[in-house]
C-alpha positions as CSV (number, residue, x, y, z in Angstrom):
1,M,0.0,0.0,0.0
2,A,1.2,3.5,-0.9
3,K,2.0,5.8,2.0
4,F,0.3,9.2,2.2
5,L,0.6,12.0,4.6
6,T,-2.4,12.3,6.9
7,R,-3.3,15.9,7.6
8,I,-4.8,16.3,11.1
9,F,-6.4,19.5,12.4
10,V,-6.8,19.9,16.2
11,V,-9.4,22.5,17.3
12,E,-8.8,23.0,21.1
13,D,-8.7,26.2,23.1
14,N,-6.6,24.6,25.9
15,E,-3.1,25.3,24.7
16,F,-1.5,22.8,27.1
17,F,-3.9,20.0,26.1
18,S,-3.6,20.7,22.4
19,H,0.2,20.4,22.5
20,L,-0.1,17.1,24.4
21,I,-2.3,15.9,21.5
22,K,0.3,17.0,19.0
23,Q,3.1,15.4,20.9
24,K,1.1,12.1,21.2
25,L,0.0,11.9,17.5
26,E,2.8,13.5,15.4
27,N,5.0,11.2,13.4
28,D,6.5,11.0,9.9
29,Q,3.2,10.1,8.3
30,R,1.1,12.7,10.1
31,E,1.0,16.5,9.9
32,I,-0.7,18.1,12.9
33,S,-2.1,21.7,12.8
34,L,-3.4,23.4,16.0
35,F,-6.3,25.9,16.1
36,A,-7.3,27.7,19.3
37,S,-10.7,28.8,18.1
38,A,-13.5,27.9,15.6
39,E,-12.9,31.0,13.6
40,T,-9.2,30.4,12.9
41,F,-10.1,26.8,12.0
42,R,-12.8,27.9,9.6
43,S,-10.3,30.1,7.7
44,S,-8.2,27.0,7.0
45,L,-11.0,24.4,6.3
46,H,-10.5,24.9,2.6
47,Q,-7.2,23.1,3.0
48,N,-9.3,19.9,3.4
49,P,-7.8,18.0,6.3
50,D,-8.2,14.2,6.5
51,I,-9.0,14.1,10.3
52,V,-10.4,16.9,12.6
53,I,-10.2,16.5,16.4
54,L,-12.7,18.9,17.9
55,D,-13.2,20.1,21.4
56,Y,-16.9,20.2,22.4
57,N,-16.6,23.6,24.2
58,L,-14.9,26.2,22.2
59,P,-14.8,30.0,22.6
60,E,-17.9,31.6,21.0
61,S,-18.8,28.3,19.4
62,N,-20.1,24.8,19.9
63,G,-18.3,21.7,18.7
64,I,-21.5,20.2,17.3
65,D,-22.1,23.4,15.1
66,L,-18.6,23.1,13.8
67,L,-19.0,19.4,13.2
68,K,-22.0,20.2,11.0
69,E,-20.0,22.7,9.0
70,I,-17.2,20.2,8.4
71,K,-19.6,17.5,7.2
72,Y,-21.4,19.9,4.9
73,F,-18.0,21.0,3.5
74,N,-16.8,17.4,2.9
75,Q,-18.4,14.2,4.2
76,E,-15.1,12.3,3.8
77,I,-13.3,14.3,6.6
78,K,-13.1,12.1,9.7
79,T,-14.1,13.8,12.9
80,I,-13.4,13.0,16.5
81,L,-15.2,15.0,19.2
82,I,-13.5,15.4,22.6
83,S,-15.4,16.6,25.6
84,G,-15.0,17.0,29.4
85,Q,-18.5,15.6,29.9
86,D,-20.1,12.3,29.1
87,K,-23.8,13.1,29.0
88,V,-25.7,10.6,26.9
89,E,-27.5,13.3,25.0
90,V,-24.3,15.0,24.0
91,V,-22.8,11.7,22.8
92,I,-25.9,10.9,20.8
93,E,-26.0,14.4,19.2
94,A,-22.3,14.0,18.2
95,Y,-22.9,10.7,16.4
96,E,-26.2,11.9,14.8
97,N,-24.3,14.8,13.2
98,G,-21.6,12.6,11.7
99,A,-18.8,12.3,14.3
100,E,-16.8,9.1,13.8
101,E,-15.7,9.0,17.4
102,Y,-16.6,10.6,20.8
103,I,-13.9,10.6,23.5
104,K,-14.2,11.9,27.1
105,K,-11.4,13.9,28.5
106,D,-9.9,11.8,31.2
107,D,-6.6,10.0,32.0
108,N,-7.1,7.6,29.1
109,A,-8.1,10.2,26.5
110,L,-4.7,10.5,24.7
111,T,-4.2,6.7,24.5
112,L,-7.6,6.2,23.1
113,L,-7.2,9.1,20.8
114,E,-4.0,7.6,19.4
115,L,-5.8,4.3,18.7
116,K,-8.7,6.0,16.9
117,V,-6.4,8.2,14.8
118,Q,-4.4,5.1,13.8
119,K,-7.6,3.4,12.7
120,H,-8.9,6.4,10.7
121,S,-5.5,7.1,9.2
122,S,-5.5,3.6,7.8
123,E,-8.9,4.2,6.3
124,V,-7.9,7.6,4.9
125,N,-4.7,6.0,3.4
126,L,-6.8,3.2,1.7
127,R,-9.3,5.8,0.3
128,K,-6.4,7.9,-1.1
129,E,-4.9,4.8,-2.8
130,V,-8.3,3.9,-4.3
131,D,-8.7,7.5,-5.5
132,L,-5.2,7.4,-7.0
133,L,-6.1,4.3,-9.0
134,R,-9.4,5.8,-10.1
135,E,-7.6,8.9,-11.3
136,Q,-5.9,6.7,-13.9
137,I,-9.3,5.8,-15.4
138,I,-11.4,8.7,-16.7
139,D,-14.9,7.9,-17.8
140,R,-15.1,10.0,-20.9
141,N,-18.8,9.4,-21.2
142,K,-19.3,11.6,-18.2
143,Y,-17.3,14.5,-19.8
144,S,-18.3,14.1,-23.4
145,R,-18.6,17.8,-23.9
146,I,-15.0,18.4,-22.8
147,I,-13.1,17.5,-25.9
148,G,-9.4,16.6,-26.0
149,E,-6.8,14.0,-25.2
150,S,-3.8,16.1,-24.2
151,Q,-2.2,15.6,-20.8
152,A,-3.2,19.2,-19.9
153,I,-6.9,18.5,-20.4
154,L,-6.7,15.0,-18.8
155,K,-5.4,16.7,-15.7
156,V,-8.4,19.0,-15.7
157,L,-10.7,16.0,-15.9
158,R,-9.0,14.3,-12.9
159,L,-9.5,17.4,-10.9
160,I,-13.2,17.5,-11.8
161,Q,-13.5,13.9,-10.7
162,K,-12.1,14.8,-7.3
163,V,-14.2,17.9,-6.6
164,E,-17.5,16.7,-8.1
165,K,-18.0,14.4,-5.1
166,T,-17.9,17.3,-2.5
167,N,-19.6,20.6,-1.8
168,M,-16.3,22.5,-1.9
169,L,-16.2,25.9,-3.4
170,A,-14.3,25.5,-6.7
171,L,-12.4,28.3,-8.5
172,I,-11.8,27.8,-12.2
173,T,-9.1,30.0,-13.7
174,G,-7.9,30.4,-17.3
175,E,-7.8,32.8,-20.2
176,S,-11.0,34.0,-21.9
177,G,-12.5,31.3,-24.1
178,T,-11.0,28.3,-22.5
179,G,-14.3,26.8,-21.5
180,K,-14.7,27.6,-17.8
181,E,-18.5,27.4,-17.8
182,L,-18.2,24.0,-19.5
183,V,-16.1,22.7,-16.6
184,A,-18.5,24.2,-14.0
185,S,-21.4,22.5,-15.6
186,A,-19.5,19.2,-15.7
187,I,-18.9,19.5,-12.0
188,H,-22.5,20.1,-11.3
189,Y,-24.0,17.5,-13.6
190,N,-21.8,14.8,-12.2
191,S,-22.5,15.7,-8.6
192,E,-25.3,14.7,-6.3
193,R,-26.9,18.0,-7.2
194,R,-27.3,17.1,-10.9
195,N,-31.1,17.1,-10.7
196,K,-31.2,20.5,-9.1
197,P,-30.7,24.0,-10.8
198,F,-27.5,25.1,-12.4
199,V,-27.5,28.9,-12.5
200,A,-24.8,30.7,-14.4
201,V,-24.2,34.4,-13.7
202,N,-21.7,36.6,-15.6
203,V,-20.8,39.1,-12.9
204,A,-19.1,41.4,-15.3
205,A,-22.2,41.8,-17.4
206,I,-24.4,43.1,-14.5
207,P,-24.3,46.9,-13.7
208,E,-23.0,47.7,-10.2
209,D,-26.3,49.2,-9.1
210,L,-28.3,46.1,-10.1
211,I,-25.9,43.2,-9.0
212,E,-27.2,42.9,-5.4
213,S,-30.8,42.6,-6.6
214,E,-29.7,40.2,-9.3
215,L,-27.9,37.9,-6.9
216,F,-30.0,38.2,-3.7
217,G,-33.4,39.4,-5.0
218,H,-35.5,42.3,-3.7
219,E,-38.9,42.9,-2.1
220,R,-41.6,45.1,-3.7
221,G,-40.8,48.7,-3.1
222,A,-37.2,48.1,-2.1
223,F,-36.1,50.8,-4.6
224,T,-37.6,52.9,-7.4
225,G,-38.9,50.6,-10.1
226,A,-39.2,47.6,-7.8
227,D,-42.9,47.0,-8.5
228,T,-42.8,43.3,-7.6
229,K,-40.9,40.9,-5.5
230,R,-37.9,39.3,-7.3
231,I,-36.1,36.1,-6.5
232,G,-32.3,36.4,-6.9
233,K,-29.9,34.0,-8.6
234,F,-28.8,32.4,-5.3
235,E,-32.4,31.5,-4.3
236,E,-33.0,30.3,-7.9
237,A,-30.0,28.0,-7.4
238,N,-31.1,26.7,-4.0
239,E,-30.2,22.9,-3.6
240,G,-28.2,23.2,-6.8
241,T,-25.2,25.1,-8.0
242,I,-24.5,28.8,-8.8
243,F,-21.7,29.6,-11.2
244,L,-20.2,33.1,-10.7
245,D,-18.3,33.9,-13.9
246,E,-15.8,36.7,-14.0
247,I,-15.7,36.9,-10.2
248,G,-12.7,39.2,-10.3
249,E,-14.8,42.0,-11.8
250,M,-17.1,42.2,-8.8
251,D,-17.3,45.6,-7.1
252,I,-15.4,45.6,-3.7
253,H,-18.6,46.6,-1.8
254,M,-20.5,43.7,-3.3
255,Q,-17.5,41.4,-2.4
256,T,-18.2,42.0,1.3
257,K,-21.8,40.8,1.0
258,L,-20.8,37.8,-1.1
259,L,-18.2,36.8,1.5
260,R,-20.9,36.9,4.2
261,V,-23.1,34.6,2.1
262,L,-20.2,32.2,1.5
263,Q,-19.5,32.1,5.3
264,E,-23.1,31.9,6.6
265,S,-25.1,30.3,3.7
266,K,-27.8,32.9,4.1
267,I,-29.0,35.8,2.0
268,T,-31.2,38.8,2.7
269,R,-33.3,40.3,-0.1
270,L,-33.0,44.0,-0.7
271,G,-35.8,45.8,1.3
272,S,-36.0,43.0,3.8
273,N,-34.5,42.1,7.2
274,K,-35.4,38.4,6.9
275,E,-32.5,36.0,6.5
276,I,-33.1,33.1,4.1
277,P,-31.0,30.0,4.6
278,L,-29.7,28.4,1.5
279,N,-28.0,25.2,0.4
280,V,-26.1,26.2,-2.7
281,R,-22.8,24.9,-4.1
282,V,-20.7,27.8,-5.4
283,I,-18.3,27.6,-8.4
284,A,-16.5,30.8,-9.4
285,A,-14.3,31.6,-12.4
286,T,-12.0,34.3,-13.5
287,N,-9.5,35.2,-16.3
288,K,-7.9,37.7,-14.0
289,N,-4.9,37.4,-11.6
290,L,-6.8,37.6,-8.4
291,A,-3.6,37.9,-6.3
292,Q,-2.7,41.0,-8.2
293,R,-6.2,42.5,-7.8
294,V,-5.8,42.1,-4.0
295,K,-2.5,44.0,-4.3
296,D,-4.2,46.7,-6.4
297,G,-7.0,47.1,-3.8
298,K,-9.7,45.7,-6.1
299,M,-10.4,42.5,-4.2
300,R,-10.8,41.7,-0.6
301,E,-8.0,39.6,0.8
302,D,-10.3,37.5,2.9
303,L,-12.6,36.8,-0.1
304,Y,-9.5,35.9,-2.2
305,Y,-8.5,33.2,0.4
306,R,-12.1,32.0,0.6
307,L,-12.1,31.4,-3.1
308,Q,-9.1,29.2,-2.9
309,G,-11.2,26.2,-1.9
310,F,-10.4,23.9,-4.9
311,L,-8.4,25.3,-7.9
312,I,-8.8,24.1,-11.5
313,H,-6.7,25.9,-14.0
314,L,-7.8,25.6,-17.7
315,P,-4.8,25.6,-20.0
316,P,-4.9,27.8,-23.1
317,L,-5.4,26.1,-26.5
318,R,-1.8,26.6,-27.5
319,E,-0.7,24.4,-24.6
320,R,-3.0,21.5,-25.4
321,E,-0.8,19.6,-27.9
322,N,-3.0,18.1,-30.7
323,D,-6.3,19.0,-29.1
324,L,-6.6,21.8,-31.6
325,L,-7.0,19.3,-34.4
326,I,-9.5,17.1,-32.5
327,L,-11.6,20.2,-31.5
328,A,-11.5,21.6,-35.1
329,K,-12.7,18.3,-36.6
330,T,-15.5,17.9,-34.0
331,M,-16.7,21.5,-34.4
332,L,-16.6,21.2,-38.2
333,Q,-18.8,18.0,-38.1
334,Q,-21.2,19.6,-35.6
335,F,-21.6,22.8,-37.6
336,C,-22.2,21.0,-40.9
337,T,-24.7,18.6,-39.4
338,A,-26.6,21.4,-37.5
339,N,-26.9,23.4,-40.7
340,R,-27.6,20.5,-43.0
341,L,-24.4,21.0,-45.0
342,P,-22.1,18.4,-46.5
343,V,-19.4,17.6,-44.0
344,K,-16.1,19.1,-45.1
345,T,-12.5,18.4,-44.1
346,F,-9.4,20.6,-43.7
347,S,-6.5,20.1,-46.1
348,S,-3.1,19.2,-44.7
349,E,-1.8,22.7,-45.6
350,A,-4.8,24.3,-43.8
351,L,-4.1,22.2,-40.7
352,K,-0.4,23.3,-40.7
353,A,-1.5,26.9,-40.9
354,M,-3.9,26.4,-38.0
355,M,-1.2,24.9,-35.9
356,K,1.0,28.0,-36.3
357,H,-1.8,30.4,-35.2
358,P,-1.5,31.5,-31.5
359,W,-5.3,31.2,-30.8
360,S,-5.3,34.0,-28.2
361,G,-9.1,33.6,-28.1
362,N,-8.8,29.9,-27.4
363,V,-11.7,27.5,-28.0
364,R,-14.2,30.3,-28.5
365,E,-12.0,31.8,-31.3
366,L,-11.5,28.3,-32.8
367,K,-15.2,27.7,-33.0
368,A,-15.9,31.0,-34.8
369,F,-13.0,30.3,-37.1
370,V,-14.2,26.8,-38.1
371,E,-17.7,28.0,-38.8
372,R,-16.4,30.8,-40.9
373,S,-14.1,28.5,-42.8
374,V,-17.0,26.1,-43.7
375,L,-19.0,29.0,-45.2
376,I,-16.1,30.5,-47.1
377,S,-14.9,27.3,-48.7
378,D,-16.6,26.3,-51.9
379,G,-15.4,22.7,-52.1
380,E,-15.5,19.7,-49.8
381,I,-11.9,20.4,-48.7
382,I,-11.1,23.6,-46.8
383,E,-7.8,24.9,-48.2
384,A,-5.3,27.2,-46.6
385,E,-6.4,30.1,-48.8
386,D,-9.9,29.7,-47.4
387,L,-8.7,30.5,-43.9
388,I,-9.3,33.9,-42.3
389,F,-7.7,34.2,-38.9
390,S,-8.6,36.7,-36.3
391,Q,-6.1,39.4,-35.7
392,N,-4.0,39.1,-32.5
393,I,-5.0,41.5,-29.8
């Protein structure tokens, strides 16, 4: 069996006891991180630990509430609740909310904790080995709309396979035209939410004075022109997935409200004080350098780190080896069939010319190029002289 590093988070406000836990559990196969409060732990949950050891009584929080958040974030995270009390109702509540173990703080707590961690580390290790083997096999029927066989695109498919099983916030990065919405929809339609709504929102296309209403909705009379109540995109996507495209373009004021929604899973319509709880999976995308936007004061740093839940970078077309030829052939056949035209082919000289083009507009540019080439060409073979490339920007 392959050996993997087990990442263990310990959430315990008693500094002395937390260090005893670390001293007891730490070895070459385990990485232990200590957190003195629920808040500091929440800010690092996106790192996706394998095991979380939770104190029942935490400053300004309750171990059960935090347990629920962990299980909502990722069911596969193993959780061990530790408490100074052994009330039956507390133990039952812990197990009902997904805790794998409940340990009472007494003289035997550390010994018992070591045994439980050893057991769950073995289970985590086995799961990772199975996942590693599964990664080698990609079911292309699940991702039939994502075309290509390059190592770069296969890496993207493996990442989709990993994140589609969870409710983690995913951030898709890549140049314009690389197919970020296609990846977002693949995550949604292969997840447990596949039969629920998939709502795509282009943040950059919504005027700043309308975006709050568009995302969170409004009550009648909330502002001039609000003649009726409106359901926002987050409510529309309830139980499903909302895709926030061009997230880097969001106004800094709106970012504050979005961050609150991501943290609390609640929205408030404009003109109302009533909080509406939501169960929505969030996928965001950007073609911007978000780290640079933080430096430029155009993005909140806390939102930036919140968005780093699970990163998928889409490679530009020029870095996808022979995917260009596969995509061009597929697009050509689809366009000819949809428009009831005889299916054409590219000549070898045309293909050579296409391979030399930089494709700064990526897949979107290629699609427009193929369709244009079909219409310009008079014969069954599209020659190099029939090609009209877009000018580089």
